[in-house]
C-alpha positions, 0 to 999 in steps of 0.5 A, a space after each residue: 500500500 502506498 504512503 498516500 493511500 495509507 494516509 487516506 485510510 488513516 484519515 478515513 478512520 479518524 473522520 469515520 470515528 468522529 461520525 460515529 460519535 456524532 451519530 451516537 450523540 443524536 440517537 436519543 433524540 431520534 428515538 424521541 422523534 426529533 426529525 432534525 436529528 434523524 436527518 443528520 444521522 441519516 446524512 452521516 450514515 450515507 456519507 459513511 457508506 459512500 466513503 467506505 465503498 470507495 475505499 474498499 471497506 465493503 462490509 462497513 458500507 453494507 452495515 451503514 446502508 442497513 442502518 440507513 434503511 432501518 431509519 426509513 420507517 418512522 413507526 419503528 424508530 424506537 427499536 431501530 435505535 437499539 439495533 443501531 447502537 450494536 451496529 455502531 459498536 461493530 463499525 467502531 471495532 472494525 475501524 480500529 486498525 489495531 483490532 482483530 480483523 476476523 472478530 470485527 468481520 464477525 461483529 459486522 456480519 452479526 450487525 447485518 443480521 440484526 438490522 435485516 431482521 423485522 422490527 420486534 413486535 411490542 410485547 404485552 405487559 405482564 399482569 400486575 402482581 397482587 398487592 402484598 400486605 404491607 410488611 412491618 417496618 423495620 425498627 428505626 436505627 438510631 440517628 447520628 447527627 452529622 458533624 459540621 465538617 460533613 455538612 460543609 462538604 455537601 453541595 447545595 441542591 438547585 431548586 427543581 433539580 430532583 423534579 427534572 431528574 424524575 421527569 427524565 426518568 418518567 419520559 423513558 416509559 409510555 403507558 399503552 392500552 393492551 387492546 391497542 397493542 392487540 390491534 396493532 399486532 393483528 395488523 402487523 401480522 396481516 401486513 407480514 402475510 401480505 408482504 410474504 405473498 407479494 415477495 413470493 409473487 415478485 420472486 416468481 415474476 423475477 424468475 419468469 423475467 430471467 427466463 424471458 430474457 434468456 429466451 430473447 437472447 437465444 432468439 437474438 443469437 438465432 436471428 443473427 445466425 439466420 441473417 448471416 446465413 442468408 447473406 452468406 447465400 449471396 457470397 461467391 468465391 473470388 477465384 473465378 473473377 481473378 482467373 478471368 482477369 489473369 487471362 485478360 492480362 496475359 492477352 493484353 501482354 501478348 498483344 503489346 509484345 510483353 512477356 508476362 506470368 500471372 500468379 493467382 492466390 485467392 486465399 479462399 476469399 468470398 465476396 458478395 456477388 453484387 460487390 464483386 461485379 462492382 469491383 470488376 471494372 476497377 480491377 480491369 483498370 488496374 491490370 491495364 495500367 500495370 501492363 501498360 505503365 508498369 511492366 517493361 519489355 523484356 529488353 528493358 528489364 535488366 537483371 530482373 527475371 523474364 517474364 515479368 510477374 503480375 500477382 492477383 491475390 485476395 485475403 479475407 478479413 473479418 470486416 473486409 476482403 482485400 484484393 491486390 494487383 501487384 507487378 514487378 515493373 518500373 514502379 512510379 516515377 516520383 520525379 516525373 509526378 512532381 514535375 507534372 504536378 508543378 506544371 499544373 500548379 499542384 505542387 511547389 517546383 522548388 519543394 519536396 513532394 512526399 510519396 503520400 502526396 504523389 499517390 494522392 495526385 495519381 487519383 486526381 481526375 485527368 492527372 497523367 505522367 504520360 504525354 500521349 494516350 495509348 489504346 490500352 490505358 488512355 491518359 491517366 483516366 481510370 484511377 480516379 474512376 477506381 476510387 469513385 467506384 470503390 467509395 460508392 460501395 464503402 470500399 477504398 483503394 491504396 497504393 505503394 511503389 518502389 521505383 525500379 521494383 514495382 507497384 502494388 494496388 490494394 482494393 478493400 471491399 467491405 465484408 457483408 454481415 458481422 457484429 461490430 461495436 459502434 459509436 452512435 450520434 444523432 444527426 438531425 434525427 438520423 442515426 449515424 455510427 462510427 466504428 468504435 475501434 477507430 475512435 481514439 477519444 471524444 473531446 469537447 470543442 472550444 473556439 480556441 481549438 478551431 482554425 483553418 489553413 487555406 480552405 481546410 478547417 483544423 481542430 487543435 489536439 495534442 499540439 497537432 492541427 487535425 483536419 476537421 469535418 462533419 458527419 454525413 447528413 450534418 450541415 455545419 458545426 454550429 450545434 456541435 459541441 464535441 468531436 471524435 478523434 479517429 485514427 485511420 490509415 496512419 492519420 488522425 481526423 476530427 469528426 464533429 458529433 452533434 449529439 452522442 447517444 452511446 456505443 452499442 454492439 450492432 449487427 451490420 449489413 451492407 447498404 443498397 444503392 439508394 442508401 449509399 447515394 445519401 453519403 459514404 455509408 458502408 452498412 446499416 443496422 437496427 437498434 433494439 427499438 427498431 431505429 435504423 443506424 447508418 454506419 459510416 465508411 471512414 475509408 469513403 468519408 476520408 478518401 475524397 480527393 483532397 488538396 495535395 498540401 501537407 502542413 507541418 505540425 505547429 505548436 498549439 497554444 499552451 492552454 494548461 492542464 485540463 480542468 476537472 471539478 470534483 463535487 462531493 460532500 465527503 472529504 474522503 471522496 474528494 481527496 481520493 478523486 483529487 489524487 486519482 485525477 491529478 495523477 493523470 495530469 488533470 488540474 482538479 478543483 473541489 466543492 462540497 455541494 452543488 451550490 459551492 460548485 455553481 459558485 466555483 464554475 462562475 469564476 473558474 470554468 472547467 472541462 469536466 465535472 465529477 459529481 456526487 448525487 446526494 449532498 446537502 444544500 444542493 444535490 447533484 441532480 439539482 446542480 445538473 438541472 441548473 447547468 443544463 438550464 443555462 445551456 452549459 454543456 460541460 460533460 458531467 459524470 455522476 458518482 453515486 452510492 445508488 445505482 437504481 433504475 430511477 437514478 439512472 433514468 433521472 441522470 439520463 433525462 437531465 443530461 448526465 454523460 455517465 453514471 458510476 456506482 460507488 459500490 462498483 468503483 474501480 480506478 480504471 473504470 473511472 479513468 476510462 470514463 474520464 478519458 472519453 471527455 478530456 485528454 489524460 496522460 495515462 
C-alpha cells in the first residue's frame, strides 16, 4: 500500500470515528422523534457508506446502508435505535486498525443480521402482581447527627433539580392500552402475510423475467445466425473473377509484345456477388495500367527475371476482403509526378513532394505522367474512376511503389454481415455510427481549438492541427459541441458529433444503392427499438480527393492542464478523486455541494465535472438541472452510492454523460470514463 493511500485510510478512520460519535450523540433524540436529528444521522450514515465503498471497506458500507434503511420507517424508530447502537459498536471495532480483523468481520456480519431482521413486535405487559400486605417496618436505627465538617462538604441542591431528574426518568416509559397493542399486532401480522405473498409473487415474476430474457437472447443469437446465413447465400468465391482477369492480362501482354506470368492466390476469399461485379471494372483498370505503365519489355528489364510477374491475390478479413494487383515493373516515377504536378500548379517546383502526396495526385481526375494516350490505358483516366467506384460501395483503394521494383494496388471491399461495436450520434434525427475501434477519444470543442489553413478547417489536439469535418447528413458545426478523434490509415481526423447517444454492439449489413447515394455509408443496422443506424465508411468519408498540401505540425497554444471539478460532500471522496485525477495530469478543483460548485464554475470554468448525487444544500441532480438550464454543456459524470433504475433514468433525462456506482468503483473504470471527455496522460 502506498504512503498516500495509507494516509487516506488513516484519515478515513479518524473522520469515520468522529461520525460515529456524532451519530451516537443524536440517537436519543431520534428515538424521541426529533426529525432534525434523524436527518443528520441519516446524512452521516450515507456519507459513511459512500466513503467506505470507495475505499474498499465493503462490509462497513453494507452495515451503514442497513442502518440507513432501518431509519426509513418512522413507526419503528424506537427499536431501530437499539439495533443501531450494536451496529455502531461493530463499525467502531472494525475501524480500529489495531483490532482483530476476523472478530470485527464477525461483529459486522452479526450487525447485518440484526438490522435485516423485522422490527420486534411490542410485547404485552405482564399482569400486575397482587398487592402484598404491607410488611412491618423495620425498627428505626438510631440517628447520628452529622458533624459540621460533613455538612460543609455537601453541595447545595438547585431548586427543581430532583423534579427534572424524575421527569427524565418518567419520559423513558409510555403507558399503552393492551387492546391497542392487540390491534396493532393483528395488523402487523396481516401486513407480514401480505408482504410474504407479494415477495413470493415478485420472486416468481423475477424468475419468469430471467427466463424471458434468456429466451430473447437465444432468439437474438438465432436471428443473427439466420441473417448471416442468408447473406452468406449471396457470397461467391473470388477465384473465378481473378482467373478471368489473369487471362485478360496475359492477352493484353501478348498483344503489346510483353512477356508476362500471372500468379493467382485467392486465399479462399468470398465476396458478395453484387460487390464483386462492382469491383470488376476497377480491377480491369488496374491490370491495364500495370501492363501498360508498369511492366517493361523484356529488353528493358535488366537483371530482373523474364517474364515479368503480375500477382492477383485476395485475403479475407473479418470486416473486409482485400484484393491486390501487384507487378514487378518500373514502379512510379516520383520525379516525373512532381514535375507534372508543378506544371499544373499542384505542387511547389522548388519543394519536396512526399510519396503520400504523389499517390494522392495519381487519383486526381485527368492527372497523367504520360504525354500521349495509348489504346490500352488512355491518359491517366481510370484511377480516379477506381476510387469513385470503390467509395460508392464503402470500399477504398491504396497504393505503394518502389521505383525500379514495382507497384502494388490494394482494393478493400467491405465484408457483408458481422457484429461490430459502434459509436452512435444523432444527426438531425438520423442515426449515424462510427466504428468504435477507430475512435481514439471524444473531446469537447472550444473556439480556441478551431482554425483553418487555406480552405481546410483544423481542430487543435495534442499540439497537432487535425483536419476537421462533419458527419454525413450534418450541415455545419454550429450545434456541435464535441468531436471524435479517429485514427485511420496512419492519420488522425476530427469528426464533429452533434449529439452522442452511446456505443452499442450492432449487427451490420451492407447498404443498397439508394442508401449509399445519401453519403459514404458502408452498412446499416437496427437498434433494439427498431431505429435504423447508418454506419459510416471512414475509408469513403476520408478518401475524397483532397488538396495535395501537407502542413507541418505547429505548436498549439499552451492552454494548461485540463480542468476537472470534483463535487462531493465527503472529504474522503474528494481527496481520493483529487489524487486519482491529478495523477493523470488533470488540474482538479473541489466543492462540497452543488451550490459551492455553481459558485466555483462562475469564476473558474472547467472541462469536466465529477459529481456526487446526494449532498446537502444542493444535490447533484439539482446542480445538473441548473447547468443544463443555462445551456452549459460541460460533460458531467455522476458518482453515486445508488445505482437504481430511477437514478439512472433521472441522470439520463437531465443530461448526465455517465453514471458510476460507488459500490462498483474501480480506478480504471473511472479513468476510462474520464478519458472519453478530456485528454489524460495515462
